[in-house]
Phi, psi and omega in degrees: 000140178241136178282137177242119178261134173264124185303158179066024175068027184275358176146171179211144176206165179250144179230134177273169182291343181260016183226163175255161186301317183301307186290327175296320179296317180292323176298330179277000177084017180271151180273064179281124183293141179191168170222292194277330182068014186219016175083012185260337189255330180085002184295333184262018182293133182227167178255126176277122179268316179204158179106176181241142181241157168261113188243131177301148181287331181274158177264138174276164180304330186263016178223161181227166175298326179296321176305309184295323179296332180265007178077027179251130186223162176268122183294339180281355185238346186246148173243178185257146174250351180200179170298142184224155167239131183231162177241121178204144178269105179286161186212131181301337178303329187262001176295121186290138174289319174242114181300131179299145177218164181247131184201173177251149176223150184263134176292114185255337186200148178218123184234128178283129179254318175219186181298335182228018182223132180224159174256129179250128179253118178250144181236126179254165181282342180245162181304150176275097184257112178196175175259140181304123182107353179278174181229172177221163174260126179253145174214151182272349176216152185304323180253017182273174179298146182250144176232146183268128176220141178275144172289146179259348183252196179241164181302148183202158180276354182280351183073030184262124179239118181250131180230133173258120188238137176264128181280126178258120180307123181077007182297134183295336181249312187293323179300308177298324180300316182292340181266355184294138175282154175301139181102349179289142176273137179235142181272133180240137174231112182172183009269161176224169174110144180245003180264048181271165181297138179235076184294341181288345178279116188275071176219156171296160190234142171238123174251130182234120185228154173210146179057219180288357172299347175304326183300307182294317182291329175295318178297316179299313180299317179296318180296318178295312182296319183286351181286342183080007183252008183254009186297333180245018183238163181259137173241116177256125182241117180249135174229130179246133176223162180290316178228165181296330180287348177272358185261122177288161176298136178263020180301326180294334173283317179303326182296347181271358188304322183290345182259000184234141180300314180214113181253124180234129181241139179223125175254131183239133177250128186274338180242072183295339180297335177272001184231076184300336181261003181285125180240015177266188180296145179230160182114201178272144188298325180290330177292320178294319176301317180297325178286331182289327184264137171248327175205184178078015181302319184285354182269008184239159171252138188241135176234132185232144172196131180163196180301146182309316180299322179295313181295316181296317180295320179292320178298316179300317180295313184293315186278312187275318183274315186263351176057043176283131178300143182304324185291350178261006180241125185238123178199156176249123181273067181255042177241000000 
């Protein structure tokens, strides 16, 4: 273990050779800023003041050679080779409610949802402690590659972790995952993420999902509905897919109707030319959302999860066109 000091007295934590600085800091309960946990967003970039790091040879999307030349690194990708002092502005927003931990869970169930999307149910020996809408890093071996997936369920004492995963043809992780037999142990590291359900905010809610983003939005919707605070509020749930066969059943959303004052569901297909019998809304999901609303945009809380183009387009509409404050839009940039 190596001690890591954060300059200006902002904290101290220890990191082992098998961990990265970001996750070690969060395990220690520090408010280290982050979003994606995978090198894509740049939120966890810090300045190395002293000490030696173990740095991957490749560059992540959110870093450059110039960053490294100036001693700036992504905490989600580097580990320590010695005691270090770093500079980063910590923030109470990122202090974890449930400190992330590493453990194994057994694959107990696998259910096909669409031609390329399935739900995996993992069961751990200890309770599943997380906030609805958070994510975890999964790996098939303790030292193997990790992939980020959102939980689809809510915290529970049964130790049940549900993940909806989209199979990528030739994917280094998803292909082997889909072939695993029931009873296989899978490594979980979590929970992480700041785009969790916030039922205490007294506003109507819009959830917007696409692809495997259904997993996170299902968890958020379940968390909000189960809080008992949505009885007089509206929950609008939008799901966008390329074709109708790419859309999972929204029955699990429908099941929340008794816990919500007004539940509205909308499925959008982006390629209607391939769907001669499709009579629902077509186009991009954010465009359909824009057509549905005429006013009252500022009266809602927004949760987003899905493919990067969908999330980026929705963000541009909400922030630039509708001028929704950033603090009312919740998403994890882990793509």
